[in-house]
C-alpha positions as CSV (number, residue, x, y, z in Angstrom):
1,M,45.6,46.6,97.9
2,S,48.7,44.7,98.9
3,S,48.7,41.8,101.4
4,S,50.4,43.9,104.1
5,K,47.7,46.6,103.8
6,K,45.0,43.9,104.1
7,K,46.7,42.6,107.2
8,S,46.7,46.1,108.7
9,T,43.0,46.6,108.0
10,T,42.1,43.4,109.6
11,K,44.2,44.1,112.7
12,Y,43.5,47.7,113.4
13,E,40.5,49.0,111.5
14,P,37.7,47.3,113.5
15,Q,38.9,49.2,116.6
16,G,39.5,52.4,114.6
17,S,42.9,54.0,114.0
18,T,41.9,57.1,115.9
19,A,40.9,55.0,119.0
20,I,44.2,53.3,118.9
21,I,46.2,56.5,119.0
22,R,43.9,58.0,121.7
23,E,44.4,54.8,123.8
24,F,48.2,55.2,123.8
25,V,48.0,58.9,124.5
26,H,45.8,58.3,127.6
27,R,48.4,55.9,128.9
28,L,51.1,58.5,129.1
29,D,51.9,60.2,132.4
30,K,49.7,63.2,133.3
31,E,52.8,65.3,134.0
32,F,53.4,65.6,130.3
33,K,50.5,68.1,130.1
34,I,52.6,70.8,131.8
35,Q,55.6,70.4,129.5
36,D,56.2,72.6,126.5
37,P,55.5,70.8,123.1
38,D,59.1,69.9,122.3
39,E,59.8,68.6,125.8
40,K,56.6,66.7,125.7
41,S,57.4,65.0,122.4
42,R,60.8,63.9,123.7
43,K,59.3,62.4,126.8
44,I,56.6,60.6,124.9
45,L,59.2,59.1,122.6
46,S,61.3,58.0,125.5
47,V,58.5,56.0,127.3
48,L,56.9,54.5,124.3
49,K,58.0,50.9,123.6
50,D,58.9,49.9,120.0
51,R,55.6,47.9,119.6
52,H,53.6,51.0,120.6
53,K,55.5,53.2,118.2
54,E,54.8,50.6,115.4
55,A,51.1,50.5,116.2
56,I,50.8,54.2,116.3
57,V,52.6,54.6,113.0
58,E,50.6,51.9,111.3
59,A,47.3,53.2,112.7
60,T,48.2,56.8,111.5
61,L,49.3,55.6,108.1
62,L,46.1,53.6,107.7
63,K,44.0,56.6,108.7
64,Y,45.8,58.7,106.2
65,Y,45.7,56.1,103.4
66,N,41.9,55.6,103.9
67,A,41.3,59.4,103.8
68,E,43.4,59.8,100.7
69,E,41.6,56.9,98.9
70,L,38.2,58.6,99.4
71,K,39.3,62.0,98.1
72,P,39.0,61.2,94.3
73,Y,35.4,60.0,94.9
74,Q,34.7,63.1,97.1
75,A,35.9,65.2,94.2
76,E,33.5,63.3,91.9
77,L,30.7,64.0,94.3
78,I,31.3,67.7,93.9
79,K,31.0,67.3,90.1
80,M,27.8,65.4,90.5
81,Q,26.4,68.0,92.8
82,S,27.2,70.8,90.3
83,H,25.4,68.8,87.6
84,I,22.3,68.4,89.8
85,E,22.3,72.1,90.5
86,R,22.8,73.0,86.8
87,T,20.1,70.7,85.5
88,G,17.6,71.3,88.3
89,K,17.4,67.7,89.3
90,K,16.8,66.4,92.8
91,M,18.4,63.6,94.8
92,I,17.1,61.8,97.9
93,I,19.4,59.3,99.6
94,L,18.1,57.2,102.5
95,F,20.6,55.9,105.0
96,D,18.7,53.2,106.9
97,G,19.8,49.9,108.6
98,R,21.0,48.5,111.9
99,D,22.0,50.6,114.9
100,A,25.8,51.3,115.0
101,S,26.1,50.3,111.3
102,G,28.0,53.4,110.3
103,K,25.3,55.5,108.7
104,G,26.3,58.8,110.3
105,G,30.0,58.4,109.6
106,T,29.3,57.6,105.9
107,I,27.1,60.7,105.6
108,R,29.8,62.8,107.0
109,R,32.4,61.5,104.5
110,V,29.9,61.8,101.6
111,S,29.1,65.4,102.3
112,R,32.5,66.6,103.6
113,Y,33.5,68.7,100.6
114,M,30.1,69.4,99.1
115,N,28.7,72.8,98.6
116,E,26.8,73.3,101.9
117,K,24.2,75.5,100.2
118,R,23.1,72.7,97.9
119,Y,22.6,69.7,100.2
120,R,20.9,68.9,103.5
121,V,21.2,66.1,106.1
122,E,17.8,65.4,107.7
123,A,17.7,63.3,110.9
124,L,14.1,63.7,112.2
125,G,13.3,63.0,115.8
126,K,10.1,61.6,117.3
127,P,6.9,63.0,115.8
128,N,5.0,65.5,117.9
129,E,1.4,65.1,118.9
130,I,0.1,66.8,115.8
131,Q,2.4,64.9,113.4
132,K,1.2,61.6,115.0
133,T,-2.3,62.4,113.6
134,E,-1.1,63.1,110.1
135,L,0.1,60.9,107.2
136,H,3.4,59.2,108.3
137,M,5.2,60.4,105.1
138,K,4.1,64.0,105.5
139,R,6.9,65.3,107.7
140,Y,9.4,63.7,105.4
141,I,7.8,65.1,102.3
142,E,8.1,68.5,103.8
143,R,11.9,68.0,103.9
144,F,12.3,66.8,100.3
145,P,14.9,68.6,98.1
146,H,14.2,71.7,96.0
147,A,15.4,71.7,92.4
148,G,19.2,71.3,92.2
149,E,19.5,70.0,95.8
150,I,20.5,66.7,97.5
151,V,18.9,65.6,100.7
152,M,20.3,62.7,102.8
153,F,18.0,61.2,105.4
154,D,19.8,59.7,108.4
155,R,17.0,57.2,108.9
156,S,13.9,57.8,106.9
157,W,10.2,57.0,106.6
158,Y,11.2,53.4,106.7
159,N,11.5,53.7,110.5
160,R,7.9,52.6,110.4
161,A,8.9,49.3,108.8
162,M,11.8,48.6,111.2
163,V,12.3,50.3,114.5
164,E,8.7,51.4,115.2
165,P,7.0,48.0,115.0
166,V,9.8,46.2,116.9
167,M,9.8,48.8,119.7
168,G,6.0,49.3,119.8
169,F,6.2,52.9,118.5
170,C,3.4,52.2,116.0
171,T,0.4,49.9,116.0
172,P,0.3,46.6,113.9
173,D,-2.3,48.2,111.7
174,Q,-0.1,51.3,111.0
175,Y,2.8,49.0,110.2
176,R,0.7,46.9,107.7
177,R,-0.8,50.0,106.1
178,F,2.6,51.5,105.6
179,L,4.0,48.4,103.9
180,R,0.9,48.4,101.5
181,K,1.2,52.0,100.5
182,V,4.9,53.1,100.7
183,T,6.0,52.1,97.2
184,S,3.0,53.9,95.7
185,Y,3.9,57.0,97.8
186,E,7.4,56.9,96.4
187,E,6.1,56.6,92.8
188,N,3.6,59.4,93.3
189,F,5.7,61.9,95.4
190,I,9.2,61.2,94.1
191,L,9.6,59.2,90.9
192,D,6.6,60.3,88.9
193,A,8.1,63.5,87.4
194,G,11.3,61.8,86.5
195,Q,13.4,64.7,88.0
196,T,14.2,63.0,91.3
197,V,16.8,60.2,92.0
198,L,15.9,58.0,94.9
199,L,18.6,55.9,96.4
200,K,17.7,53.5,99.3
201,L,20.6,52.2,101.3
202,Y,20.4,49.6,104.1
203,F,23.6,49.4,106.2
204,S,24.1,45.9,107.5
205,V,26.5,45.1,110.4
206,T,27.0,41.7,112.0
207,K,25.8,41.1,115.5
208,E,29.3,40.7,116.8
209,E,30.5,43.9,115.3
210,Q,27.5,45.8,116.5
211,A,28.2,44.6,120.1
212,N,31.8,45.8,119.8
213,R,30.7,49.2,118.6
214,F,28.1,49.5,121.5
215,E,30.9,48.7,123.9
216,R,33.1,51.4,122.6
217,R,30.2,53.9,122.8
218,K,29.7,53.0,126.5
219,N,33.4,53.5,127.3
220,D,34.1,56.6,125.1
221,P,32.8,59.9,126.5
222,L,32.9,61.4,123.0
223,R,30.5,58.7,121.8
224,Q,28.2,58.0,124.7
225,W,25.6,60.5,123.4
226,K,25.1,58.0,120.5
227,L,23.6,55.4,122.8
228,S,19.8,55.5,122.6
229,E,16.9,53.5,124.0
230,V,16.8,51.4,120.9
231,D,20.6,50.8,121.0
232,L,20.4,49.4,124.4
233,Q,17.9,46.8,123.3
234,A,19.2,46.1,119.7
235,Q,21.3,43.0,120.7
236,D,18.4,41.4,122.6
237,L,16.0,42.2,119.7
238,W,18.4,41.1,116.9
239,D,16.1,38.4,115.6
240,E,13.1,40.7,115.6
241,F,15.0,43.3,113.6
242,T,16.2,40.7,111.2
243,E,12.7,39.5,110.5
244,K,11.5,43.1,109.9
245,K,14.4,43.5,107.5
246,R,13.3,40.4,105.5
247,I,9.8,41.7,105.3
248,L,11.0,45.2,104.3
249,L,13.0,43.8,101.4
250,Q,10.2,41.5,100.3
251,R,7.6,44.2,100.3
252,T,9.4,47.4,99.3
253,H,12.3,46.4,97.0
254,T,10.8,47.1,93.5
255,E,12.3,47.5,90.0
256,S,11.7,51.3,90.2
257,S,12.6,51.7,93.9
258,K,15.4,49.3,94.8
259,W,17.2,48.7,98.0
260,W,21.0,48.4,98.2
261,I,22.6,46.5,101.1
262,V,25.9,47.9,102.3
263,R,28.0,45.5,104.4
264,S,29.5,47.9,106.9
265,D,31.7,45.8,109.3
266,D,34.6,47.5,107.5
267,K,33.6,51.2,107.8
268,H,36.1,52.4,105.2
269,M,35.1,50.0,102.6
270,A,31.4,50.8,103.3
271,R,32.1,54.5,102.8
272,R,34.0,54.1,99.6
273,E,31.4,51.7,98.0
274,T,28.6,54.0,99.1
275,M,30.2,56.9,97.2
276,K,30.5,54.7,94.1
277,L,26.8,53.8,94.4
278,I,25.8,57.5,94.6
279,L,28.0,58.4,91.7
280,N,26.7,55.5,89.6
281,S,23.1,56.6,90.2
282,I,23.2,59.6,87.8
283,K,25.1,60.6,84.7
284,Y,27.0,63.8,85.1
285,R,29.5,65.9,83.0
286,G,33.2,65.5,83.6
287,R,33.1,62.0,85.1
288,S,36.7,60.7,85.6
289,R,37.8,58.1,83.1
290,S,40.6,56.7,85.3
291,L,38.8,56.2,88.6
292,N,37.4,52.8,89.4
293,F,33.6,53.0,89.8
294,D,33.0,49.3,89.9
295,I,31.0,48.2,92.9
296,N,32.6,45.6,95.2
297,P,30.1,42.7,95.3
298,E,31.3,41.6,98.7
299,I,30.4,45.0,100.2
300,V,27.3,46.0,98.2
301,I,24.5,43.7,97.0
302,S,21.0,44.3,95.7
303,G,18.0,43.9,98.0
304,S,16.8,40.9,95.9
305,R,20.1,39.1,96.3
306,E,20.0,39.8,100.1
307,L,16.6,38.2,100.2
308,Q,17.9,35.1,98.5
309,I,20.8,34.9,101.0
310,M,18.4,35.3,104.0
311,K,16.1,32.6,102.7
312,K,19.1,30.3,102.2
313,Q,20.3,31.0,105.8
314,K,16.8,30.4,107.2
315,K,16.7,27.0,105.5
316,Q,20.2,26.1,106.6
317,F,20.3,27.5,110.1
318,G,16.6,28.0,111.0
319,A,16.8,31.8,110.8
320,P,18.6,34.5,108.8
321,L,21.9,35.6,110.3
322,S,22.0,39.2,109.1
């Protein structure tokens, strides 16, 4: 990418190009709403200052460029999905990580052009009273893919290793028991037959960027529904969540069931690199020979490498930073 494009990404992408355009539209006089489209366009152009026009054009071009850059990978995802259906394989993708780290937006881009009959997105709510008495994994196992299907979990059974112990939604004993048994569950329920691909993704956002995204949610009526009880406490409990992340990686990153950390301050880069990760996880017929499938090491790193970084940060600063 050229230096000018890099500059644009740094300047506009953290706020979001759609948000920039919406902000300018909201500034326009309300009387424009009663004008016909042509007259409205002329009036808008007459009141917009040159710097506003430049910002809108740049934000719109960036939004278009990013969408176009994803399309070849989205086309590859369709090929991969067809291969999974044809061979009867199954794929489970876990989207876990910090609040406001871009999990939902990435899932939407990954699944946008897929065959809706051959994939599902599962976002399980709180367990009911009966489910609380059952094996923690049971309600997730019931949502596992059939042959030829992909299931994406928007938060997974690993809630018990992150959100639940921090927020007091499970007991310390339940937390410890989960950590002891979860990798064996994965080997027995998922990996044993060799027909299922399990991809575990942890979306990691900086504390500053998380705060920015929470602020936008508070002020945007289209995003306010995203604010949850956990979101409202995430900043205050940052260190507690960081420690649970460290333990998660230490105990559940294994050779057969690896974690991949996705740095998601830049949403577009996180989405693109996630698609590459998914596409690299399985061999499929018709894979493009011209498309770049190499993972950007500044965006995606292994769980073991993240552990090393966290240990180094703890030694240098007294606590991990991410």
